[in-house]
C-alpha positions as a Markdown table, in Angstrom:
| # | Residue | x | y | z |
|---|---|---|---|---|
| 1 | Leu | -0.2 | 0.0 | -0.4 |
| 2 | Leu | 1.6 | 3.6 | -1.3 |
| 3 | Pro | -0.3 | 6.4 | 0.6 |
| 4 | Val | -0.1 | 9.3 | -1.8 |
| 5 | Tyr | 1.3 | 11.7 | 1.2 |
| 6 | Pro | 4.9 | 12.4 | 0.7 |
| 7 | Gln | 5.0 | 12.9 | 4.8 |
| 8 | Arg | 3.4 | 11.1 | 7.4 |
| 9 | Ser | 0.6 | 12.7 | 9.4 |
| 10 | Thr | -2.1 | 11.2 | 12.3 |
| 11 | Thr | -4.3 | 13.0 | 10.0 |
| 12 | Thr | -3.6 | 11.2 | 6.5 |
| 13 | Thr | -1.5 | 8.8 | 6.3 |
| 14 | Lys | -2.3 | 6.8 | 9.6 |
| 15 | Ser | -6.3 | 7.4 | 9.3 |
| 16 | Ser | -6.1 | 6.4 | 5.7 |
| 17 | Val | -3.9 | 3.5 | 6.2 |
| 18 | Glu | -5.9 | 2.4 | 9.2 |
| 19 | Asp | -9.4 | 2.8 | 6.6 |
| 20 | Val | -7.7 | 0.2 | 4.4 |
| 21 | Ile | -6.6 | -2.3 | 6.5 |
| 22 | Gln | -9.8 | -2.4 | 8.4 |
| 23 | Lys | -12.0 | -3.2 | 5.3 |
| 24 | Ala | -9.1 | -5.6 | 4.1 |
| 25 | Gly | -9.7 | -7.1 | 6.9 |
| 26 | Asp | -7.7 | -10.8 | 6.6 |
| 27 | Ser | -8.1 | -11.0 | 3.0 |
| 28 | Phe | -5.0 | -9.4 | 2.1 |
| 29 | Asn | -1.3 | -9.2 | 3.3 |
| 30 | Ile | -0.7 | -5.9 | 3.1 |
| 31 | Lys | 2.5 | -4.1 | 3.6 |
| 32 | Val | 2.3 | -0.1 | 3.9 |
| 33 | Ile | 5.2 | 1.5 | 2.1 |
| 34 | Glu | 7.4 | 4.5 | 4.2 |
| 35 | Pro | 6.6 | 8.3 | 3.5 |
| 36 | Phe | 9.2 | 8.7 | 0.7 |
| 37 | Tyr | 9.7 | 12.6 | 1.8 |
| 38 | Leu | 13.6 | 12.2 | 1.2 |
| 39 | Asp | 13.4 | 10.3 | -1.6 |
| 40 | Glu | 16.3 | 11.8 | -4.0 |
| 41 | Gly | 14.3 | 10.5 | -6.9 |
| 42 | Tyr | 11.3 | 12.6 | -6.3 |
| 43 | Asn | 13.0 | 15.7 | -4.8 |
| 44 | Asn | 14.8 | 16.1 | -7.9 |
| 45 | Ala | 11.4 | 16.2 | -9.6 |
| 46 | Ile | 10.8 | 18.7 | -7.9 |
| 47 | Cys | 13.2 | 20.4 | -8.0 |
| 48 | Glu | 13.3 | 20.5 | -11.9 |
| 49 | Asp | 9.7 | 21.6 | -11.9 |
| 50 | Ile | 10.8 | 24.5 | -9.6 |
| 51 | Leu | 13.5 | 25.7 | -11.7 |
| 52 | Glu | 11.5 | 25.5 | -14.5 |
| 53 | Glu | 8.5 | 27.3 | -13.5 |
| 54 | Arg | 11.3 | 30.2 | -12.5 |
| 55 | Gly | 13.2 | 30.3 | -15.8 |
| 56 | Asp | 16.5 | 32.3 | -15.9 |
| 57 | Asp | 15.1 | 34.8 | -13.7 |
| 58 | Asn | 17.3 | 34.8 | -10.5 |
| 59 | Asp | 15.1 | 37.3 | -8.3 |
| 60 | Phe | 12.7 | 35.2 | -7.1 |
| 61 | His | 11.7 | 34.2 | -3.7 |
| 62 | Leu | 10.8 | 30.8 | -2.6 |
| 63 | Ile | 8.1 | 29.6 | -0.4 |
| 64 | Phe | 7.7 | 25.9 | 0.0 |
| 65 | Ser | 3.4 | 25.8 | 1.2 |
| 66 | Ala | 2.3 | 23.0 | 3.2 |
| 67 | His | -1.1 | 22.0 | 4.6 |
| 68 | Gly | -1.8 | 23.1 | 8.0 |
| 69 | Leu | -2.3 | 20.7 | 10.8 |
| 70 | Pro | -3.4 | 22.5 | 14.3 |
| 71 | Gln | -0.6 | 23.0 | 16.9 |
| 72 | Lys | -1.6 | 20.6 | 19.4 |
| 73 | Ile | -1.4 | 17.8 | 16.8 |
| 74 | Val | 2.1 | 18.2 | 16.2 |
| 75 | Asp | 2.4 | 18.4 | 20.7 |
| 76 | Lys | 1.0 | 15.1 | 20.9 |
| 77 | Gly | 3.8 | 13.7 | 18.2 |
| 78 | Asp | 2.7 | 14.0 | 14.7 |
| 79 | Pro | 5.3 | 13.7 | 12.8 |
| 80 | Tyr | 4.1 | 15.7 | 9.8 |
| 81 | Gln | 6.3 | 19.2 | 10.2 |
| 82 | Glu | 9.3 | 17.6 | 11.7 |
| 83 | Gln | 9.4 | 15.1 | 8.5 |
| 84 | Leu | 8.4 | 18.8 | 6.1 |
| 85 | Glu | 11.6 | 20.5 | 8.1 |
| 86 | Glu | 13.3 | 18.0 | 7.0 |
| 87 | Gln | 12.8 | 18.0 | 2.9 |
| 88 | Leu | 13.2 | 21.5 | 3.4 |
| 89 | Lys | 16.9 | 21.2 | 4.1 |
| 90 | Leu | 17.3 | 18.4 | 1.2 |
| 91 | Leu | 15.2 | 21.2 | -0.9 |
| 92 | Lys | 17.1 | 24.4 | 0.0 |
| 93 | Ser | 20.7 | 22.6 | -0.5 |
| 94 | Gln | 19.9 | 21.7 | -4.2 |
| 95 | Leu | 18.2 | 25.2 | -4.6 |
| 96 | Ser | 20.0 | 28.0 | -2.4 |
| 97 | Asn | 21.8 | 29.7 | -4.9 |
| 98 | Lys | 18.9 | 29.3 | -7.3 |
| 99 | Phe | 16.7 | 31.8 | -5.2 |
| 100 | Gln | 16.7 | 35.2 | -3.3 |
| 101 | Ser | 15.0 | 33.1 | -0.1 |
| 102 | Ile | 13.7 | 30.0 | 0.3 |
| 103 | Ser | 11.0 | 29.5 | 3.4 |
| 104 | Leu | 8.3 | 27.3 | 4.1 |
| 105 | Ala | 4.7 | 28.2 | 5.5 |
| 106 | Tyr | 1.1 | 26.6 | 6.1 |
| 107 | Gln | -2.6 | 26.9 | 4.6 |
| 108 | Ser | -5.9 | 25.9 | 4.6 |
| 109 | Lys | -6.3 | 27.2 | 8.8 |
| 110 | Val | -9.7 | 26.3 | 9.7 |
| 111 | Gly | -11.5 | 27.8 | 13.1 |
| 112 | Pro | -9.8 | 29.9 | 15.9 |
| 113 | Met | -7.2 | 26.9 | 17.5 |
| 114 | Lys | -3.3 | 27.3 | 16.8 |
| 115 | Trp | -2.6 | 26.1 | 13.8 |
| 116 | Leu | 1.8 | 25.4 | 12.7 |
| 117 | Glu | 2.9 | 28.9 | 11.5 |
| 118 | Pro | 3.9 | 31.0 | 10.2 |
| 119 | Ser | 0.6 | 31.3 | 7.5 |
| 120 | Leu | 0.7 | 31.7 | 3.9 |
| 121 | Asp | -1.1 | 34.4 | 4.9 |
| 122 | Thr | 1.4 | 36.3 | 7.1 |
| 123 | Thr | 4.6 | 35.2 | 5.2 |
| 124 | Leu | 3.5 | 36.8 | 1.8 |
| 125 | Glu | 3.0 | 40.3 | 3.7 |
| 126 | Ser | 6.6 | 40.0 | 3.2 |
| 127 | Phe | 6.9 | 39.9 | -0.1 |
| 128 | Lys | 5.3 | 43.5 | -1.3 |
| 129 | Gly | 7.2 | 44.8 | -4.6 |
| 130 | Glu | 9.0 | 41.2 | -4.9 |
| 131 | Lys | 8.4 | 37.9 | -7.1 |
| 132 | Val | 7.2 | 35.0 | -5.7 |
| 133 | Ile | 7.0 | 31.0 | -6.2 |
| 134 | Ile | 4.7 | 28.9 | -4.3 |
| 135 | Tyr | 5.4 | 25.1 | -4.0 |
| 136 | Pro | 2.7 | 22.7 | -3.3 |
| 137 | Ile | 5.4 | 20.5 | -0.6 |
| 138 | Ala | 2.7 | 18.4 | 1.2 |
| 139 | Phe | 0.6 | 17.6 | -2.2 |
| 140 | Ile | 1.9 | 15.1 | -5.2 |
| 141 | Ile | -1.4 | 15.8 | -7.3 |
| 142 | Asp | -3.5 | 18.9 | -8.1 |
| 143 | Asn | -7.0 | 19.0 | -5.5 |
| 144 | Ser | -9.4 | 21.9 | -4.2 |
| 145 | Glu | -6.4 | 23.2 | -2.1 |
| 146 | Thr | -4.0 | 23.8 | -5.3 |
| 147 | Val | -5.7 | 25.3 | -8.0 |
| 148 | Phe | -8.4 | 26.8 | -6.3 |
| 149 | Glu | -6.9 | 28.0 | -3.0 |
| 150 | Leu | -3.4 | 28.8 | -4.4 |
| 151 | Glu | -3.7 | 29.4 | -7.6 |
| 152 | Ile | -6.8 | 32.0 | -7.2 |
| 153 | Glu | -6.9 | 32.8 | -3.3 |
| 154 | Tyr | -4.0 | 33.1 | -2.7 |
| 155 | Arg | -2.9 | 34.9 | -5.6 |
| 156 | Glu | -6.2 | 37.3 | -4.8 |
| 157 | Leu | -4.2 | 38.0 | -1.8 |
| 158 | Ala | -0.8 | 38.4 | -3.1 |
| 159 | Glu | -2.0 | 40.8 | -5.2 |
| 160 | Glu | -3.4 | 43.3 | -2.9 |
| 161 | Leu | 0.2 | 42.8 | -0.6 |
| 162 | Gly | 1.1 | 44.1 | -3.6 |
| 163 | Val | 3.5 | 40.8 | -4.5 |
| 164 | Lys | 5.4 | 41.8 | -7.8 |
| 165 | Glu | 4.7 | 38.5 | -9.1 |
| 166 | Phe | 3.1 | 35.2 | -8.1 |
| 167 | Lys | 3.7 | 31.8 | -9.6 |
| 168 | Val | 2.4 | 28.7 | -8.2 |
| 169 | Cys | 4.0 | 25.7 | -9.3 |
| 170 | Lys | 1.8 | 22.1 | -10.1 |
| 171 | Cys | 2.1 | 19.4 | -8.5 |
| 172 | Leu | 4.1 | 17.0 | -9.8 |
| 173 | Asn | 1.0 | 14.4 | -11.2 |
| 174 | Ser | 2.3 | 12.5 | -13.3 |
| 175 | Asn | 5.5 | 13.6 | -14.1 |
| 176 | Glu | 7.8 | 10.9 | -15.7 |
| 177 | Lys | 10.6 | 11.3 | -12.8 |
| 178 | Phe | 8.1 | 11.3 | -9.9 |
| 179 | Val | 6.4 | 8.2 | -11.6 |
| 180 | Asn | 9.8 | 6.5 | -12.4 |
| 181 | Ser | 10.8 | 7.3 | -9.1 |
| 182 | Leu | 7.2 | 6.0 | -6.9 |
| 183 | Ile | 8.0 | 2.8 | -8.8 |
| 184 | Asn | 11.3 | 2.4 | -7.4 |
| 185 | Ile | 10.1 | 2.7 | -4.1 |
| 186 | Ile | 7.6 | 0.1 | -4.1 |
| 187 | Lys | 10.3 | -2.0 | -6.1 |
| 188 | Glu | 12.5 | -1.6 | -2.7 |
């Protein structure tokens, strides 16, 4: 079983895997593949897509946007934030001299409780008059949170804040190098 979440979280991977195992019962011998957030092929595909979106312009700031979680979930031991930070460190080592800055921010906050920070809203406030590329690090397939939330809602916010240029990378989707990395992960 290959969960399509690069990082592990009790809110996504754990609940999805438990659902499959419960429904399968004793009918199948299920092996669960571990999160692949540090996989070299996967991260190389991300870097290539980001650099393609950037083109020859080194004046961009890169923000990796991840789906947020309530802070209390992380405080209870959820590994999601730690894994995102590990992956960010790896990606920074490959991309650091190609962007003005590289950072991580969280999107999709709902309700009044404390969520992981910094929020993407707050982060964008720092980039008035600047060029920004957003990469949806917690998603591998485009969905409402990448297409609607990032491409439309956050684009509107960026314009209101005076961000000079705002680009959003597509998720890897069916990127050939990404698919090949998944095949290799499954074979291992």
